[in-house]
N, C-alpha and C positions, 0 to 999 in steps of 0.2 A: 166799698173797699175791696180792693184789687189782690188778689192772688198770685204771683209768679209762680214758676216751674217747681217743683215740690222738690225736696233735699234731705239730708242726710238721717233718715228713719224717722223726719219729723216733718218738716218743710221748709221754702224759701218763702218768706212772707213781704207781700208788700202792701204796705196797707196806706191808702189815701183820704185824706180827711178834705171833702168837696163842698163848698160854698157855692151857691148857686142863687145868681140872682140877675132877673132880667136879661136872660140868654147870655150873663157871661159867668166864667166858671174859674174859681182857684184852686190848683191841686199840690198837694205836697205829699211827696213819696217819702217813707220814712224806711227803709232797707235790712231787716235782720235775719240772722242765718241760725237757724235752730239746729243743734245737732244732738239726738237720740242716743244715748250711750249704756253698753252693760258693760259691768267689771265682775270679772271674777280673781278669784286666788288660785295660788297654786295645784290645788286640789279642785279645780273646776267649780271651788262655791260663790254663791253671790255674795259681794261686799255691798254691804249698806254703811251709810253716818258718813259719808264722804262730804265736803263742802267744796265750795266755786274754785278757792284757795288751793284744793288738790290735782287741780285739772290745769294742764298746756294745752294750746289747740295750735295748730299752724295752717294757714291757707296758702297753698303755694308754696311752701319753704317759709314763709312769713307768720312769725307770731301775731297772734289776734287776741283781742283784752275780753274778756266774758265780761258782757254787761249785764245776764238774766242765768238765771239757774234755778233747778227746780226737781223733786225727787218725789214723786208721788203716785199713786195707784188711778190707772185710769181706765173708762170701757175701752174693749179690745174688739176691733170688725177683723173675722177671722175666715177668711173662705179657706176650701178644702177643695184640694183638686186631686182626684181619685180617678187612677187608672184601671178600666176595664178591660183593656186589650187580651187579647188570646194570650199571651206571653205570662200575665199573670196567676191562669193556672187556672180557671172558674171558681165555682162555689161547689166545697163539698161537705162545708159542715152543714149545708140549709139541706144535704141530701143525706144527712146521719154518719156519713166518713168519719175514723174518727181521728186521722192528718189533716191538719190545717193546708189549705193551699198560701201561694203569695197573696192572693187576691181576699183570702179571709181572713189573713192577719192585718189587711189593712184595713180591711171594713173593720175588724173588732179596734183596732187603733183608733180610727175616726170616730168608734162610738163613744171610746172610752175618755179620747180629748173632750169630746163636747159635755160629758161630765164635770169637767172642770171650770165652766161655764159659769159667771154670775148676771144677774138680771138685767143687768145694763148692756151686756156683750151682745154682738150679734153675729149670726153667722148666715154663709151660704155656700153651695155644693156644687162643684164642677167635675162633671163625671166627664169622662175621653177615652176614645180608641180611636177610629177611622177619624174623626172629628171632634172635637170639644163643645160640649152642651151645659147650659147652667140648668140643672135639674130641679135645686133651690134655689130661692130667691131670697134675698133679707129677713131674716129673721133670729127673733129672741128666743123661739120656741123650739129648744133641740128635739122634741118628740115628733117636728115634722122631719128633720132631717133624717131622725133614726129609723123612721117608715120606708122613705126612699132608701136606705142603705141596702134592708132587708131584702127588697126586689129587685136589686140590682144583678144583672149578668152579664156575660162577659164574652168575648169576642174581637178579632180584626186587628189593626193595626195599631202604630202608638205614636200618636200625634201628640208628644211630649211639650214641645215646648207653643204649638199655640193652643194649647188648654191652659197654658201659665202668662201667656198673652193675655186671652181671656180673663182671666181671672183678675190680671193687672187692669186692662180697663172695666171691668165690673167697680173693683173697690174702688174706683175713683170716685163714685156714688156713694159711699158710706157714710153712714150717720157719726163713726168717732172717729179721731184723730187719728190714734196708733191703730198702725194696720197692718197685718200678715198675711202670707200664705200658706199651708201646709199640703205640701205635693207627695204624694202618696204613689208610688211607680215602682218598676222594677228598674227606671233608668233607660229602656233601651228605645232612644228615640229613631222612627225611621219612617214617616209618614207628615213630617208638617210642613207647612207652606213658608213659615219662618225659621230663619236660622238662628243660633245659638248666638251668632255676634248683631244678628238684629235685636233680637230678645235683651241682650245685654244693653245695647243703645237706647232703648223704650225704658228698662229698669232705672237706667242713671236721670230719668228723667220724675222717677216717683217716688213716693214717700210710703214705701211698703218693705217689709222684710219676709225674705224667702225662707220657708223652714223646710226639712225633709226626715225622712229617718231611715239609716243604713241598717241591709243587710246581709249575709254574707254572698248573696244572687246577685246583689243591686251595683249597678255600671253606674256609678255617680259621680265623674268627673266633672259632667257639665252641671250638673246641684251644686256643685263643691262651688264652682264658680259663682253661679247667682247666689249663693248665699254668704260669701265671703265678700263678695261686691256691695250687697245692701246690707251686711250688719248682722245677716241673721245665723243658722246653724243647721249643722245634720248631726241629727241626735243619733249616736253609736251606744246607747243604755240599754238595759232591758225596760225601762221606765219612761219612753221618751215625752209621753204628756204631761207626768208631774214636771219634767225637764223643761218643757213648752210652756206651760202656765208660769212657771217661775222667772223664764226668761222674759216673758211680755208684762210680767208687773214687779221686775226689778231694773229698771231703767231708769238712768239720769238725763235731765234736759239741760243743755248748756246753749244760749244765745249771744253772739256778737254780732258787732258793725263791720262789714269785711275792709280792710283799706284799701283793696280795690275797687273802686266804685263804678268801673265799666260796666257798661249794660251792652255786651257786645255778642252774649249767647255763649261763651264759649263755657270749658268746662274748668273745674277749680277743686283741685286735690286737696284733701282734708286730712291731717294727722292729730294725733290726740294721742295725748302719754299722761301718765301721773308722777306728780311731781312726788321724790321720795320723801324731801324736807318734810321733819315735823314727825311721819307715820312711825308707828311701832315696826320694830326690826320683823315681825312678822308678815307685814304688809308691804316687804319692800320688792314681792315678786308679783305682783298685778300688771294683769291683763285688760285691755278695753277694745272692746268691741263698739263700729260703727260704719254707718257708710262710707264708702271710699271716696266723695265727691259728689259736686252739683252743679247742673247746667244756670249759668245765670240767665238773668231775661233779656231779652234780645229789643233793643231800642227801637220803636219805633222811626220809619222814616218820616 
């Protein structure tokens, strides 16, 4: 089986049936685009119970016919990208101070989000200041990550885009198909080798959602753009971990065979909407979040 470049919060799959006999091989390629969706109402509550017929989907302004549809809870791989640069304020709670710094708040958030895990979920931790580093590898033992967070220090500049890049490359090796990065930072990028534009280009080829949380002192224009691109969110509530868990576990997946079969490596725009026909009046103002598009497979010469 071969896999094409990943797509819409799930994947662009190229499956191959291979028959090998006496140095000859017959290959059948079947292309299926899978689009992961989150649906909320006007009060930002998750909407369940929708069916395939309730959705419309377009690729490059051409409507597509859904062929697969499912809505089920699956295990998640979550990478926590945690800022420990000097602008985060260091640790106060560990020294007995009464007022938590921004870094204290982010560490408490990371610890709280780990408590919402299931036994099938897996996590890893990337810490960054001048440069990013994976400080806790893939694990479903949340105590290991908790111990790493306790001894976290602070100082240096903020290589935010490099840290997200490292998280994206790390999560390519995840055990679970549902993947996300939780970026906990003050948003003050000042030391990365990669630019925001380069990071967007990389994320367009990946199957991972970007999430973060907002505070008054956070500079978030770049993070907002990455969340929108990947179908993620920037949480602005007092309980971001509860919202993150609900977001990751309340998703639909729709699959279609694209009418444009060209394997030209080009970007395809995706748009999804809810059909209002047949829905009750109180469900007339629903919002859909998904990745904005995907790159097709480039045909080999």
